[in-house]
C-alpha angles and dihedrals in degrees: 000000000000096000096076091051095048097050098065090048095053089048093054093045090054090049093053091047094051091048092052091049092051091047093052092048089050093051091050092049092053095040094053098065089045093052095048114096127214119268139195108258102176142010136192112239089036125231111277094007125135120225128190095230137005104279119233091243144016121222126200118190120202134197091243140010112294117212114271096204116136110274093010093106127057132179125179121186119179138163128233094282091051095253111157110243098183125111116201129330127320116261122220115209113169110305093343128089116198125198121188115225135199139173141070113274140157126191131027121000120198121208121195118184139182128182136166111245123233088255090057098257118124116236130187145179148159141221140168141227134179133238113213115240118252112265116237112248111266117235117253117248089256092050093045098051102031110099118227110271115242118206115233117209113249120222089263091055094055114121094223112095113255117216118204122204112238111249116225114269115253089229091065091056092050094048090049090050091050094048097049096072091049091050093050091046089051092052093049090047092053092046091050091048092049092049092051091047090049092051093047093047091050092049090049091051093048091053093051089047092051094045091051093052099045103039129213095319090055092050090051089050089049093048090051 
């Protein structure tokens, strides 16, 4: 007689247990999305990537809309020496946070970020990327193949002393040229004087010879 009484009670207990289980599952299902915080899902440059030069800006993309209140977002970008590479404040636009960059750098760059999640909880993280080192300028074909020019000593650059034969002074040439006419004139003058003396001597000798041959009469005749 107790069996019919116990069966409805067991049925009601099972229904209550099932209802409580469903309610608990529903509460857990609704509580999980509310408890999850936002997260960064992408970055440009990406974590661990290598870029040719430092980009003009860094972009972080989140799974939801971080708060854009002043001071709620912080982005630090530094090189291996700790030099700050940021320019200005980060800008929140929807799910993206953009940070302007400036400077010349090569090697590893570190990024530290902190935002306030859409549920009001602060979240942060870090990642790194590399900037390729600047390549050395390649030599031009002419510079690559042309051998280094070696300076050869010129005769003037020789270490042995160089003796120069003295050239005749122009004044000596002029003196010789001016003396030559006088020498020639003197020779001609002496020759002329000798010729006149010879003629006069010859004439005197002829007269003496003629006087000796003709006597006094001849000399008178000659004198007449």
